[in-house]
PAKOLSE-543207 format. One line per 5 residues: their letters; for each residue z, x, y of C-alpha. Coordinates in Angstrom, 1 decimal. Layout:
# residues N
a) Z X Y  ... $
This chain:
# residues 595
mipif) 183.1 -80.6 -318.9  183.9 -77.0 -317.9  181.6 -75.5 -315.3  180.0 -72.1 -315.8  179.5 -69.8 -312.8 $
thplg) 176.2 -68.0 -313.1  177.1 -65.6 -310.2  180.9 -65.0 -310.3  180.7 -62.2 -307.8  180.1 -64.9 -305.2 $
flsll) 183.8 -65.5 -305.2  184.2 -62.2 -303.3  183.3 -64.3 -300.2  186.8 -65.8 -300.4  188.0 -62.6 -298.9 $
aipgl) 187.1 -64.2 -295.5  190.2 -66.5 -295.9  192.7 -63.8 -294.9  190.6 -63.1 -291.8  190.8 -66.8 -290.9 $
vgiyl) 194.5 -66.9 -291.4  194.9 -63.7 -289.2  193.0 -65.4 -286.4  195.5 -68.2 -286.3  198.5 -65.9 -286.6 $
lrtrs) 197.5 -63.7 -283.7  198.0 -66.2 -281.0  199.7 -65.5 -277.5  202.9 -67.2 -276.2  202.1 -67.9 -272.6 $
rrypv) 204.6 -67.5 -269.8  204.9 -69.8 -266.8  204.0 -68.3 -263.4  204.3 -70.8 -260.5  201.5 -70.2 -257.8 $
sslml) 200.7 -71.9 -254.6  197.1 -72.8 -255.5  194.6 -72.6 -258.4  191.5 -72.8 -256.2  190.7 -69.2 -256.7 $
wvnqr) 191.1 -69.2 -260.5  188.0 -69.0 -262.6  189.5 -70.3 -265.8  192.2 -72.9 -265.0  193.0 -73.9 -268.6 $
qarag) 195.8 -72.2 -270.5  194.3 -69.9 -273.3  195.8 -71.0 -276.6  193.8 -68.8 -279.1  193.8 -65.0 -279.5 $
glrle) 196.3 -62.3 -278.6  198.3 -59.5 -280.0  201.6 -61.2 -280.7  202.5 -62.8 -284.1  203.5 -66.4 -284.0 $
rlqtp) 204.2 -69.1 -286.6  201.0 -70.1 -288.2  199.6 -73.2 -286.5  197.6 -75.4 -288.8  195.5 -77.8 -286.8 $
llffl) 192.7 -79.9 -288.4  190.1 -77.4 -287.4  191.8 -74.7 -289.4  191.6 -76.8 -292.6  188.0 -77.6 -292.0 $
ellti) 187.2 -73.9 -291.6  189.2 -73.0 -294.7  187.4 -75.7 -296.7  184.0 -74.5 -295.5  184.7 -70.9 -296.7 $
illal) 185.7 -72.2 -300.1  182.6 -74.4 -300.4  180.3 -71.6 -299.4  181.9 -69.3 -302.0  181.3 -72.0 -304.7 $
avaap) 177.7 -72.3 -303.6  177.2 -68.6 -303.9  178.8 -68.5 -307.4  176.2 -71.2 -308.5  178.2 -73.3 -310.9 $
iirta) 176.3 -75.2 -313.6  177.7 -78.0 -315.8  176.3 -79.1 -319.1  174.9 -82.6 -318.8  174.7 -85.3 -321.5 $
qgavp) 171.1 -86.2 -320.5  169.8 -82.6 -320.8  167.0 -82.1 -323.4  164.9 -79.2 -324.5  161.1 -80.0 -324.1 $
livvl) 159.6 -79.2 -327.5  156.1 -79.6 -328.8  155.7 -79.4 -332.6  152.3 -78.3 -333.9  151.6 -80.0 -337.2 $
ddsys) 149.2 -78.4 -339.7  147.0 -81.4 -340.6  144.9 -79.8 -343.3  145.1 -81.4 -346.8  146.6 -78.2 -348.4 $
mlagv) 149.9 -79.4 -346.9  149.9 -82.1 -349.6  150.2 -79.4 -352.4  153.2 -79.8 -354.7  154.2 -81.5 -357.9 $
hdntr) 157.7 -83.0 -357.1  157.8 -82.5 -353.4  154.9 -81.3 -351.3  154.7 -78.9 -348.3  154.6 -81.7 -345.8 $
sraia) 157.9 -83.3 -347.1  159.7 -79.9 -346.9  158.5 -79.4 -343.4  159.7 -82.8 -342.3  163.1 -82.2 -343.9 $
aleke) 163.5 -78.9 -342.0  162.5 -80.5 -338.8  164.9 -83.4 -339.2  167.7 -81.0 -339.7  166.8 -79.1 -336.6 $
ldpdg) 166.6 -82.3 -334.5  169.9 -83.6 -335.8  172.5 -83.1 -333.0  175.2 -82.5 -335.7  173.1 -80.1 -337.7 $
lnplt) 173.9 -76.4 -338.2  171.4 -74.9 -335.7  171.6 -72.4 -332.9  171.6 -75.3 -330.4  174.6 -77.3 -331.5 $
nrrya) 174.7 -80.7 -329.8  171.5 -80.0 -327.9  168.9 -82.7 -327.8  165.1 -82.3 -327.8  162.3 -84.2 -326.0 $
vrfvl) 159.7 -83.9 -328.8  156.0 -84.4 -328.8  153.7 -83.8 -331.7  150.2 -82.1 -331.7  148.0 -82.4 -334.8 $
agaap) 146.2 -79.2 -335.7  143.0 -80.3 -337.4  139.3 -79.6 -336.7  140.2 -80.4 -333.1  143.8 -80.7 -331.7 $
qvlne) 145.0 -84.1 -330.7  148.3 -85.6 -329.5  150.0 -87.7 -332.3  152.0 -90.1 -330.1  154.0 -90.3 -326.9 $
aakta) 157.1 -88.2 -326.4  160.0 -89.2 -328.7  163.3 -90.0 -326.9  165.5 -89.6 -330.0  165.6 -87.6 -333.2 $
ddaia) 165.1 -90.8 -335.2  162.1 -91.8 -333.1  160.6 -88.3 -333.6  161.0 -88.5 -337.4  159.5 -92.0 -337.5 $
qledw) 156.4 -90.8 -335.7  155.7 -88.4 -338.6  154.6 -91.3 -340.7  151.2 -90.9 -338.9  151.1 -87.2 -340.0 $
rclsp) 148.7 -87.8 -343.0  147.4 -84.2 -343.6  143.8 -85.2 -344.3  141.8 -82.7 -342.2  139.4 -80.3 -344.0 $
fadle) 141.0 -77.4 -342.1  143.5 -76.7 -339.4  142.7 -74.8 -336.2  146.3 -73.7 -335.5  145.5 -71.2 -332.7 $
gaiaf) 143.5 -73.9 -330.8  146.3 -76.4 -331.3  148.9 -73.9 -330.0  146.8 -73.2 -326.9  146.4 -77.0 -326.4 $
aaelg) 150.2 -77.5 -326.7  151.0 -74.7 -324.2  148.6 -76.2 -321.7  150.0 -79.7 -322.4  153.7 -78.8 -322.1 $
gpktl) 153.7 -76.1 -319.4  155.3 -72.7 -319.2  158.9 -73.8 -320.1  158.1 -75.9 -323.1  159.0 -74.6 -326.5 $
ilvlt) 156.5 -74.7 -329.4  157.3 -75.0 -333.1  154.5 -74.6 -335.7  154.9 -76.3 -339.1  152.4 -75.1 -341.6 $
dvpps) 151.9 -73.5 -345.1  150.5 -70.1 -344.0  152.1 -67.1 -342.2  151.0 -66.3 -338.7  147.9 -64.1 -338.3 $
rtleg) 149.4 -62.2 -335.3  152.7 -61.1 -333.8  154.6 -63.8 -331.9  157.2 -61.7 -330.1  157.7 -62.5 -326.5 $
eriqw) 156.3 -66.0 -326.8  158.1 -69.4 -326.7  156.9 -70.1 -330.3  158.6 -70.4 -333.6  156.5 -70.4 -336.7 $
wsfgt) 157.8 -72.1 -339.8  155.8 -72.0 -343.0  156.7 -73.9 -346.2  153.8 -73.0 -348.4  154.1 -71.5 -351.9 $
pqpna) 151.3 -69.7 -353.8  150.2 -72.0 -356.7  147.3 -72.1 -359.2  144.8 -74.9 -358.5  141.5 -76.1 -360.0 $
aivna) 139.3 -78.1 -357.7  136.0 -79.9 -357.5  134.4 -77.9 -354.7  130.9 -79.4 -354.7  129.4 -82.7 -355.7 $
artsa) 125.9 -84.1 -355.0  123.8 -87.0 -356.2  120.1 -87.1 -355.6  117.1 -89.2 -356.6  114.8 -87.9 -359.4 $
esger) 111.5 -89.1 -360.9  113.1 -90.7 -363.9  116.4 -91.7 -362.3  119.1 -89.6 -360.5  120.6 -86.2 -360.9 $
clfev) 124.2 -85.2 -360.2  125.6 -81.7 -359.6  129.3 -80.8 -359.8  131.0 -77.5 -359.3  134.5 -76.8 -360.5 $
tnlsp) 136.4 -73.7 -359.4  139.5 -72.0 -360.8  141.5 -70.9 -357.7  144.0 -68.8 -359.6  144.3 -65.3 -361.0 $
nvmvr) 144.6 -66.6 -364.6  142.3 -68.3 -367.1  142.5 -72.1 -366.7  141.4 -74.9 -369.1  140.5 -78.3 -367.7 $
efivr) 139.0 -81.4 -369.1  136.1 -82.8 -367.0  135.3 -86.5 -367.2  132.6 -88.5 -365.4  132.7 -92.3 -365.6 $
adepa) 130.6 -95.1 -364.1  133.1 -96.7 -361.7  132.8 -100.5 -361.6  135.3 -101.9 -359.0  135.2 -105.4 -360.6 $
vqrps) 136.1 -104.1 -364.0  139.9 -103.6 -364.5  139.8 -101.3 -367.5  138.2 -97.8 -367.4  134.7 -97.6 -368.7 $
splhr) 133.5 -95.2 -371.4  132.8 -91.7 -370.1  129.3 -90.8 -369.3  130.3 -87.2 -369.7  133.3 -85.4 -371.1 $
stlel) 133.7 -81.7 -371.5  136.4 -79.0 -371.7  136.0 -76.3 -369.2  137.4 -72.8 -369.7  137.4 -71.3 -366.3 $
epmat) 137.7 -67.6 -365.6  139.9 -66.5 -362.7  138.3 -67.4 -359.3  135.1 -68.5 -361.1  133.0 -71.6 -360.6 $
hrivl) 131.5 -73.7 -363.4  128.5 -75.9 -362.6  127.7 -79.2 -364.4  124.3 -81.0 -364.0  123.9 -84.6 -365.2 $
nlrpe) 120.8 -86.7 -365.4  121.4 -90.4 -364.9  119.5 -93.5 -365.7  118.1 -95.6 -362.8  120.6 -98.2 -361.3 $
tprlr) 123.6 -96.2 -362.4  126.6 -97.5 -360.3  129.0 -95.2 -358.4  130.5 -92.3 -360.3  134.1 -91.1 -360.6 $
aqigd) 134.4 -87.5 -361.7  137.9 -86.1 -362.6  139.7 -83.0 -363.8  143.3 -82.7 -364.9  146.3 -83.0 -362.6 $
dalai) 147.6 -79.9 -360.9  149.4 -78.8 -357.7  146.9 -80.5 -355.3  145.7 -83.9 -356.4  143.2 -84.7 -353.6 $
dnevl) 140.5 -82.3 -354.9  140.8 -83.4 -358.6  138.6 -86.4 -358.1  135.3 -87.3 -356.4  133.4 -90.6 -356.0 $
llpqr) 129.6 -90.5 -355.7  127.5 -93.5 -354.7  123.8 -94.0 -355.5  121.8 -92.1 -352.9  119.1 -94.7 -352.5 $
rrpvr) 116.4 -93.7 -350.0  114.6 -96.9 -349.2  110.9 -96.1 -349.0  108.9 -96.9 -345.9  106.4 -99.8 -346.2 $
vdvri) 103.0 -98.3 -345.2  99.6 -99.9 -344.6  96.7 -97.5 -344.4  93.8 -99.2 -342.4  91.6 -96.1 -341.9 $
rnrqm) 87.9 -96.8 -342.6  86.7 -93.3 -342.7  86.8 -92.4 -346.4  87.6 -88.7 -346.0  90.4 -89.3 -343.6 $
rslve) 91.8 -92.2 -345.6  91.9 -89.9 -348.7  93.8 -87.2 -346.7  96.4 -89.7 -345.6  96.9 -91.4 -348.9 $
nalvs) 97.2 -88.1 -350.8  99.9 -86.9 -348.3  101.8 -90.2 -348.7  101.8 -89.9 -352.5  103.1 -86.3 -352.3 $
tdrsi) 106.1 -87.4 -350.3  107.3 -90.2 -352.7  108.8 -92.0 -349.7  106.3 -94.8 -349.1  105.2 -98.1 -350.6 $
pvkar) 101.6 -99.4 -349.9  101.8 -102.9 -348.5  99.5 -105.3 -346.6  102.2 -107.6 -345.2  105.1 -106.8 -342.9 $
pelvf) 104.4 -103.0 -342.8  106.8 -100.6 -341.1  104.2 -97.9 -340.5  100.5 -98.4 -340.0  97.8 -95.7 -340.1 $
lddst) 94.6 -96.4 -338.2  91.5 -94.6 -336.9  89.6 -95.2 -333.7  87.2 -97.7 -335.5  90.0 -99.9 -336.9 $
esdis) 90.9 -103.2 -335.4  94.7 -103.3 -335.1  96.7 -106.5 -335.3  100.2 -106.6 -334.1  102.9 -106.3 -336.8 $
pgawy) 106.4 -107.0 -335.5  108.5 -103.8 -335.6  105.7 -101.7 -337.0  104.9 -98.1 -335.8  101.3 -97.0 -335.4 $
myiis) 99.7 -93.7 -336.1  96.2 -93.4 -334.7  94.1 -90.6 -336.2  91.2 -90.0 -333.8  88.1 -88.0 -334.6 $
epdas) 86.1 -87.3 -331.4  82.4 -86.3 -331.5  82.9 -83.8 -328.7  85.4 -81.4 -330.3  86.3 -77.8 -330.6 $
aylgp) 88.2 -75.6 -333.1  91.5 -74.4 -331.7  93.0 -71.2 -333.1  96.2 -71.4 -331.1  98.7 -70.4 -329.9 $
fvvdq) 99.9 -74.0 -330.1  102.7 -75.3 -327.9  105.1 -77.3 -330.0  108.0 -79.5 -328.9  110.6 -78.3 -331.4 $
rhplt) 113.1 -81.0 -330.4  110.8 -83.8 -331.7  111.4 -85.2 -335.2  107.8 -84.7 -336.2  107.8 -81.0 -335.7 $
eglsf) 110.7 -80.0 -337.9  109.8 -77.2 -340.3  106.2 -76.9 -339.0  104.5 -73.5 -338.4  100.9 -73.3 -337.2 $
sgvvw) 100.4 -69.6 -337.6  96.8 -69.0 -338.8  96.0 -72.8 -338.6  92.6 -73.9 -337.2  92.9 -77.3 -335.5 $
gagrt) 89.7 -79.2 -334.7  90.1 -81.8 -331.9  88.6 -83.2 -328.7  88.3 -81.2 -325.6  89.6 -83.6 -322.9 $
eafmg) 93.0 -82.9 -321.3  93.7 -86.5 -320.4  95.2 -88.3 -323.3  97.6 -91.2 -323.7  101.3 -90.5 -324.6 $
npiit) 103.8 -87.7 -324.2  102.5 -84.4 -325.7  104.2 -83.2 -328.9  101.7 -80.5 -329.9  99.1 -79.0 -327.5 $
agnvp) 96.5 -76.3 -327.6  96.8 -74.9 -324.1  96.5 -78.0 -321.9  94.7 -80.1 -324.6  97.1 -82.6 -326.3 $
lltdt) 96.7 -82.7 -330.1  99.6 -85.1 -331.0  101.2 -87.5 -328.6  104.0 -90.1 -328.8  104.4 -93.3 -326.8 $
qrftg) 107.6 -95.4 -327.1  107.4 -99.1 -326.5  110.2 -101.2 -324.9  110.9 -102.7 -328.4  111.8 -99.3 -329.8 $
shelr) 108.6 -98.9 -331.8  106.3 -95.8 -331.4  102.6 -95.3 -331.1  101.5 -91.9 -332.2  98.0 -90.4 -331.6 $
lrlrp) 96.7 -87.5 -333.7  93.4 -85.9 -332.7  91.8 -84.3 -335.8  88.3 -83.3 -336.9  88.7 -82.4 -340.6 $
dlstl) 85.3 -80.6 -340.6  86.5 -78.2 -337.9  90.1 -77.8 -339.2  92.2 -76.1 -341.8  95.3 -78.2 -340.9 $
qrspn) 94.8 -80.7 -343.7  94.6 -77.8 -346.3  97.9 -76.2 -345.1  101.5 -77.2 -346.0  101.8 -78.5 -342.5 $
wpali) 99.8 -81.6 -343.3  102.2 -83.1 -346.0  105.1 -81.8 -344.0  103.9 -83.7 -340.9  103.5 -86.9 -343.0 $
wnllq) 107.0 -86.4 -344.5  108.5 -86.0 -341.1  106.9 -89.2 -339.9  108.2 -91.1 -342.9  111.7 -89.6 -342.5 $
wrask) 111.7 -90.4 -338.8  110.6 -94.0 -339.4  113.1 -94.5 -342.2  115.9 -93.2 -340.0  115.2 -96.0 -337.5 $
tpgln) 115.4 -98.8 -340.1  118.8 -100.5 -340.7  120.9 -98.4 -343.2  123.0 -95.4 -343.7  121.7 -91.9 -343.2 $
ranlr) 123.8 -90.6 -346.2  125.9 -92.3 -348.9  128.1 -89.3 -349.9  129.9 -87.2 -347.3  132.6 -84.6 -347.2 $
lgeta) 135.9 -85.4 -345.6  135.6 -84.9 -341.8  131.9 -85.5 -341.6  130.4 -88.4 -339.7  128.4 -91.3 -341.2 $
altta) 125.6 -92.7 -339.1  124.5 -96.3 -339.6  121.4 -97.7 -337.9  121.7 -101.4 -337.3  119.3 -104.2 -336.7 $
lgtes) 118.1 -104.9 -333.2  120.6 -107.1 -331.4  123.7 -106.0 -333.4  126.6 -105.5 -331.0  129.5 -104.5 -333.2 $
vqvvs) 130.3 -103.5 -336.8  133.4 -104.1 -338.9  134.6 -100.9 -340.5  136.9 -101.0 -343.5  138.7 -97.7 -344.4 $
pdgai) 139.7 -96.7 -347.9  143.3 -97.8 -347.2  142.1 -101.3 -346.3  142.5 -100.9 -342.5  139.9 -103.0 -340.6 $
reqav) 138.6 -102.2 -337.1  135.7 -103.4 -335.0  133.4 -100.7 -333.5  130.8 -101.2 -330.9  127.2 -100.3 -331.5 $
vdrti) 125.5 -98.0 -329.0  121.7 -97.7 -329.1  121.5 -99.4 -332.5  123.7 -96.7 -334.0  127.3 -96.5 -335.1 $
nvkte) 129.0 -93.3 -336.0  132.1 -93.3 -338.2  134.1 -90.1 -338.8  135.6 -89.9 -342.3  139.3 -89.4 -342.0 $
svgiy) 140.4 -90.5 -345.5  139.2 -89.9 -349.0  137.6 -92.8 -350.8  135.1 -95.6 -350.2  134.3 -96.9 -346.6 $
emhtd) 132.6 -100.2 -346.0  130.6 -101.4 -342.9  130.0 -105.1 -342.5  127.1 -106.3 -340.3  125.2 -109.6 -340.0 $
agryt) 122.4 -108.0 -342.0  124.6 -107.0 -345.0  127.2 -104.6 -346.2  126.9 -100.8 -346.4  129.2 -98.4 -348.3 $
fasna) 129.7 -94.6 -348.3  132.0 -92.2 -350.0  134.2 -89.5 -348.6  135.4 -86.6 -350.7  137.6 -83.5 -350.2 $
lyqee) 135.1 -80.7 -351.1  136.4 -77.5 -349.3  137.1 -74.5 -351.5  138.9 -72.6 -348.8  141.3 -75.4 -348.2 $
sdltn) 141.9 -75.9 -351.9  142.8 -72.3 -352.4  146.6 -72.1 -352.6  146.9 -68.5 -353.5  147.4 -67.3 -349.9 $
kaggr) 150.2 -69.8 -349.0  153.6 -68.4 -348.2  157.0 -69.5 -346.8  159.2 -68.1 -344.1  160.1 -68.3 -340.4 $
wsdwg) 158.8 -66.0 -337.7  159.8 -65.4 -334.1  162.7 -66.9 -332.1  163.0 -68.7 -328.9  166.0 -66.6 -327.8 $
detlh) 169.0 -67.5 -325.7  167.4 -66.6 -322.4  164.7 -69.1 -322.9  167.1 -71.9 -323.8  169.9 -71.0 -321.3 $
wwgyh) 168.9 -73.4 -318.6  167.9 -76.4 -320.6  170.6 -79.1 -320.6  172.6 -77.8 -317.6  172.8 -79.0 -314.0 $
sfalf) 173.4 -76.7 -311.0  175.8 -77.8 -308.3  175.1 -74.9 -305.8  173.0 -77.1 -303.5  175.7 -79.8 -303.6 $
fllla) 178.4 -77.4 -302.3  176.1 -76.0 -299.7  175.2 -79.4 -298.3  178.9 -80.3 -298.3  179.8 -77.2 -296.3 $
mgilt) 177.1 -77.9 -293.8  178.5 -81.4 -293.3  182.0 -80.1 -292.7  180.7 -77.5 -290.2  179.0 -80.3 -288.3 $
lhlil) 182.3 -82.3 -288.2  184.1 -79.1 -287.0  181.6 -78.7 -284.2  182.2 -82.3 -283.0  186.0 -82.0 -283.1 $
akrea) 185.9 -78.6 -281.3  183.8 -80.0 -278.4  186.2 -82.9 -278.0  189.3 -80.6 -277.7  187.4 -78.5 -275.2 $
């Protein structure tokens, strides 16, 4: 290894050597003078150093120590550095994790990015840092940045870690990931971005290189899919978009997907779509009741992930309701509102929601919620303004402008206020330790217009929706990639087994009877509990991510030689300085002994 001197002018300090030699050359030759006594002499020792006469150079040990000290100090000032075998460049690679990186017919963008990175990390590759090693870490740029794995110690280890780079995010926040990488690595760490789009800003003067491997390609995608309940069955909506500047023809097929059946079923719908450039075609299908999950497909193209969607039946389990109100007028108001919502089933046994008035004798139904509608004789008509707790589930979408609300006058009332007229509570909520709720609604229909306004059926709808959300089951059966599925579990459930579309199984703890699962893959998820099995579908339905017309390839910015100069080198300036100080200490000890 050949040292490199970063400050070669430091060798000018070697000019002190001739001065040292001159000191030892200019020594006196003493003459002998006999005297009678030395008692009056101040210095009785013979002077050996200094003088004006030239003599043969005397080279005692002290001379060599002084000469070596000058040489060592000159080397320290010149600051030699030597390339070390263990030196490595700290590098953080920001990986675009959006699913557009999967675009390509024979090889996709992700595979091209991995090949280029493997060549850069290869110590024998043709790159500006020949024989230089990297200490690599990976940061995934998705909806939120995250570290992929621990730092890789070898190039092979780094490439092996890229197996976890799946490119299944609905979009990539590259700027957020770059800022996260800069904070994670510190000011001297290099950053390399692997993506399929050019940078949105100039990168000059930064420790960033931006490599893009995208190519503009035509693509057709299913950008929207929904399945909802209807009166006579179900209704499905599909939207297919041509993301190219040319007319595109695609065959659109919808089948009932039966997992137990090996061969494909007959199509429920088949059509040929002639799509204008950047245009969207909408397809609406009416399905019979009990139709199983659907698989909708269009023809293959550059990006396969958006050519197929799976839709599960969106079954909204109705709430079991028992109306025990004796007042005929009030009972009629409640029952008509329940019928308009189409979310309830009238029952007498095991109800989930019970409506009562102040004259009803209530028995205890395990797990049931109670809504008391109280008509007080001493009442007033309130015109507002009404104070509404907008955070409560019952008040969503309600507006009481122009509403007259007849209710009692007393300010003391059981429960936490949800809606009040001044200090008078009109609707309150009390939660029991079992999780059930007791709601109290103060209402005099003869003094009110509330029951004739849209707020009345909306209030009952909110109550049914809230009650249904607290019964075991999924909030939604069909989600977009990256969204979160929420499962409400039965009381006492501690964990749920989650099965991903790739077959991976994991246990997830239940918190407050709820489990949230983020969809990180496309396909069918399953949740297994003691009460049963729940399934939901995840689909890639993002038009902006499916648009490949803005993709481009190229390399931007450069790390520069100055940024890389110090990495992989070790300085020996401190070593020479400490050695010189040790020799000077030895010189001082020897000089005192001779004295």
